[in-house]
N, C-alpha and C positions, 0 to 999 in steps of 0.2 A: 613530450605527453604528459611525462613524471615533474617537470615543474609546473605545466597547467594545472594538474592535479593537486600537486601543492601548495599552489598558491592561492584556489579554489580553495581547498580545505581549510589553510590557516585562514582566510577572508573570513568564511562563513563562522570558525569556531570564533572568532571576533566580537560577531552579530552578539548584540545582545537578545534579539528574539530567538535565537537556539538554547542561550543561558535561560528563559523562561521557559523556553517548551522543554528544557529539561528540568527542570525547579519545579513545572507543573507536576510532569510525569513523577517524579521522585515522591511528591507528596500524596500523590493520589492514589500512586502504588503502594504505597507506605499506609495509608488509610485503610484502602480497600482491604490489603489482607491482615489487617491489625483490627480492625471491627467486625469481619466476619470467623464465624466460629467453626467453620469447618475449610479445609485448604480445596475442595471442590467448588464452593460456595465463592472465596475467592476469587478462583479461576475466571469462574462467571463472570462476574462485575469487572475482573482486571480484561475479560475480551471483549464485554461492551466497550469501555474505555477506549479500549487501543482502537476497536472497531471503528468509532466517532472520531476520535482525534488526529490519531496518527496519518490518516489519509488526508483528513482537512487541513489539516498543519503542513504534510508534504508538498499535496498540490498549490496550497495558495504560497507557502516561503518560495518553492520553487520557482513560480511563475514569475511571483514581483522581484526576484533575485535575477534573471534571465532578463528581464526590461531594465533593472537596473545597470549589468553589468556590459548592455549594448557596446557600450562608450568603447570597454575595453576589448569586448570579441571584434568590434571593428578595427581597434588598432593590432590585434594579433589576424587579423585575416589580411591586413597589406604584409603580413610578416612572410618570411619563405615556410609557412606552414600550411600542411596539407589542411583542409576543411572538415575533413572526416577527423584527422588526427586531434583537431581543435574539438570539435565539437564531443568526441568520445572524452577528453581528458575536461572536458566544462562537467558530463555528465559524472565522469567517475568521483568528481574531489565533491560534487553535489551531494550524491548517495553516501558517499564516504561520511561527510561530516552530519549527514541528519541519519546515520545509521548509530553512529556514534553517541550523540547524543541522546537516541532511545535507548541503547546499551547503558548511558551514566545514568538517565533519569527512571527507565522500569526493568532494563533485560537482567541487574544484578538483582534486583528484588524480587521477581518470577522466579532465579535459581534458587534464592535464599529460603524464601518459604515455598517453592514447589520444585525441587531438585529432582524432579525426573522426567520420563517421556514425555506428557503433557507439558509442564514445564518449558522443553525445549522447543515443544512443537508450537506450541504460544509464541515462543522468542522467532521463531526462523519465521514465522506467518507474521510478526509485526514488521519484521523487518523487510520481507517482500512485498508488505503492502505501502511502505515506507520509497522501497525503490520504484514500484510499479504507477504510484499517483507523480513519482519525479518527474517520471518519463512521460505522464499523460501532460505533465506541467510542462517541459520543454517542448512537445511536439504543441501545445497552444501558443507560446512564448512566438514559435517559428509562423506558424498557420497564421495571425494574426501580428498588423506592426502597432496597432490601437495599444497601445496597455490596458484600458478600460474594456475593449472587447476581449482581449486574453486571460485577463482574471477572470470579467466575465463566465465566458465559456470553462474555465478549472472550477468556479463554482457551481455552475450547471453539471459538470461531470459528475462532483462530488456529490452531490444533492440526488442524482437520477440514480446512482449504484447504493448510495446511503438509504435512502427513503424511497424514492420514485420504483424501484423498479421490484420490491417487495411487494408495494400495492396494485402493479402490472401483471405479476404474477397471481396475487392472491385472484387477482379479478377472471385471468384464463382458468384459473383450479375451478373457479365459482360456474364458468362457462360452462365448462368439458368436465363437469364433474361426473357425469355417467359412463366416462370412456378412460380406460385403464393407461393414464398418464401417468403413473408415479415414476416409472424408468424415464421417461422422455423429461420428466423434473432435473434429472441429472445432467444431461446434456444442457438443461436451460440454466442451471444452478453455478457452470462454468461459464455462462458470458457473464459473470460478475463475481469480480478476484476477492470483495468484502463477503460476499455471500459463502463463495467458497472456504475461505479461510474460518468463517463461522461456522458451516457445517463439518469442517474438520474437527475440531477443538469438540463439539457438539457430540460427535459420535466417541471421542476418546472418554468422556466421561459417561456413557452411557446412557446419556439422556435420552436416547433415542426411545426407549422404552415409552415415552410418554408421548411420544409420536405416531402413534398407530401403524396401521400397515405402512405407511410411507417413511416413516423413522426406521421400518425393517426394511426396506430396500436401500436406504439410505446406508444403513448399516451393514450391507450384504455388498457393498460397492465400496464405500468411505472407509470403511472400520479395517480393511483388507489392507496389506503390504503394496497389492497393485494399484487399489484405488488411492493409496495414498501416493504412490511414484507418480501416476496420473494426475493429481491433483498438484502435484509439489511442479512439476511438469506445464501443467496449464497455468500457473502463476509462474512461471519462469519466461513463458511466453507473454504474458501480459507486460512483464517490463521489457521485452525484448522488443518484440513489434511496436508498439508507439516509440522506443527510442529510436528505431530504423528507417521507419517513415521518416520523423522527425530529423534525423542522418542526412536522406535522400534531401528533404527539401531543402535543407539549409547549402547543401551542396550547389544547387541551381539559385538560390536564393540572391535577387540583387540587391545586396547591401548597399 
């Protein structure tokens, strides 16, 4: 498996899109922290960039890479290599390369301008979102034989969690505004890894004071060590579950 990870890592690092991704993150990160007059404003701006760019690039690039590497995967399947080992190696190589690109582009800038707990948390959430949407991309690639359908599915997943999910939640909040649903919103927020990462950072910046009663409830949960641990565990599950489902599907798939 180590050889597979090394090959995938070396192959992706040489890809121009990865270099472009790292440069874009670097330029945006330096611009955000340099233009904002306070560190907290820089973190908020950086948070919005990470929540939009990192999931989008991770899921689209990973999906395209899996389809382009289908011949390589077919070749390895014909060798005396277990499919689960092959799939695990592909996943580790993929998330390692994307994680390195994120660290090179935005990671060191975040630590340089925000060398504290919030900066480390922002860095960790960015890496976790990279892993999550790479895992979803691998699931899309194994579910759909047609490349166009797989990429379309990936884009729809990103669109749903980045934009449509918040609209749906807002609709439900208006519909059930007469009921005490604030605590239920904590559970609902865990169904979206992007929203979960956003809430975690906002709670650390004391922005909850601007969110009224709902923000106070979020602060009581997400602002505690137990809440952070539960949220971190949920994001880990968001990466593990799609990967395990894709690995199970790949083991039984007729190539």
